[in-house]
C-alpha positions as CSV (number, residue, x, y, z in Angstrom):
1,M,-3.8,-13.0,-26.7
2,N,-4.3,-9.7,-28.3
3,D,-4.5,-6.3,-26.6
4,L,-8.3,-6.2,-26.6
5,E,-8.6,-9.6,-25.0
6,L,-6.0,-8.6,-22.4
7,V,-7.9,-5.4,-21.5
8,Q,-11.2,-7.4,-21.2
9,E,-9.5,-9.9,-19.0
10,L,-8.1,-7.2,-16.7
11,L,-11.4,-5.5,-16.5
12,K,-13.1,-8.7,-15.5
13,A,-10.5,-9.3,-12.8
14,K,-11.0,-5.7,-11.5
15,R,-14.8,-6.2,-11.4
16,E,-14.2,-9.5,-9.4
17,V,-11.9,-7.7,-6.9
18,V,-14.5,-4.9,-6.5
19,Q,-17.3,-7.4,-6.0
20,E,-15.3,-9.2,-3.4
21,I,-14.5,-6.0,-1.5
22,H,-18.2,-5.0,-1.6
23,K,-18.9,-8.1,0.5
24,T,-17.3,-6.3,3.4
25,I,-17.3,-2.6,2.5
26,V,-20.6,-1.0,1.7
27,G,-20.5,2.2,-0.4
28,Q,-17.1,4.0,-0.7
29,D,-17.1,3.3,-4.5
30,K,-14.9,6.3,-5.3
31,V,-12.4,5.4,-2.6
32,I,-12.2,1.8,-3.7
33,E,-11.7,2.8,-7.4
34,D,-8.9,5.3,-6.4
35,L,-7.3,2.6,-4.2
36,L,-7.2,0.1,-7.0
37,I,-5.9,2.7,-9.5
38,A,-3.0,3.5,-7.2
39,L,-2.3,-0.2,-6.6
40,F,-2.4,-1.2,-10.2
41,C,-0.1,1.8,-11.1
42,K,2.4,0.8,-8.4
43,G,1.5,4.0,-6.5
44,H,0.8,4.9,-2.9
45,C,-2.3,5.8,-0.9
46,L,-2.7,7.8,2.3
47,F,-6.1,7.5,3.9
48,V,-6.9,10.4,6.2
49,G,-10.2,10.8,8.0
50,V,-12.1,10.6,11.2
51,P,-12.4,7.3,13.0
52,G,-15.1,4.9,11.8
53,L,-14.8,5.4,8.0
54,A,-13.5,1.8,7.5
55,K,-10.1,3.0,6.2
56,T,-8.2,0.1,7.9
57,L,-11.0,-2.4,7.0
58,L,-10.8,-1.4,3.4
59,V,-7.1,-2.0,3.1
60,S,-7.1,-5.2,5.1
61,T,-10.0,-6.5,2.9
62,L,-8.1,-5.6,-0.3
63,S,-5.0,-7.4,1.0
64,Q,-7.0,-10.5,1.9
65,T,-8.8,-10.4,-1.5
66,L,-5.5,-10.2,-3.4
67,S,-3.5,-12.5,-0.9
68,L,-1.2,-9.6,-0.1
69,G,0.6,-8.7,3.1
70,F,-1.0,-6.0,5.4
71,S,0.4,-3.8,8.0
72,R,-0.8,-0.5,9.5
73,I,1.1,2.6,10.6
74,Q,-0.5,4.9,13.1
75,F,0.6,8.5,12.3
76,T,1.7,10.9,14.9
77,P,2.6,14.6,14.6
78,D,6.3,13.9,14.8
79,L,6.3,10.9,12.3
80,M,8.8,11.4,9.5
81,P,8.9,9.6,6.1
82,S,12.1,7.9,7.0
83,D,10.4,6.4,10.0
84,I,8.3,4.4,7.5
85,T,10.6,3.8,4.6
86,G,13.9,3.6,6.4
87,T,17.0,5.7,6.4
88,D,20.7,5.7,5.6
89,I,23.0,5.4,8.6
90,L,26.7,6.3,8.4
91,H,28.9,3.4,9.7
92,E,32.6,3.3,10.2
93,D,34.5,0.1,9.5
94,P,36.6,-0.5,12.6
95,V,39.3,-2.2,10.6
96,T,39.7,0.1,7.7
97,G,38.3,3.2,9.2
98,K,36.3,3.7,6.0
99,R,32.9,5.3,6.3
100,V,29.9,3.9,4.4
101,F,26.2,4.5,4.4
102,Q,24.0,1.5,5.2
103,F,20.3,1.6,4.5
104,I,18.2,0.5,7.5
105,K,14.8,-0.6,6.3
106,G,11.7,0.8,8.2
107,P,8.9,-1.3,9.6
């Protein structure tokens, strides 16, 4: 398969994903496009807005469409990035007394 065929195949797959999302989400074309760009570039998205804009529904629909996992985090004013991603905790080995950092994964 040459590069042109690969790009055409990827474009077709993207159109099919968008078409499937549009079965649930009406409008929001720019948001859907930006979400897919971030996903395909292995990036991140943060949706901020008033209740009722279908933010959660969009992400859950995308996860179902692509057979991906889905979880949701409710932000609070005191939420820190390490609460989401995880953090390094200093542990001391009781036998050797050596201290090492251990990464504790977030939710």
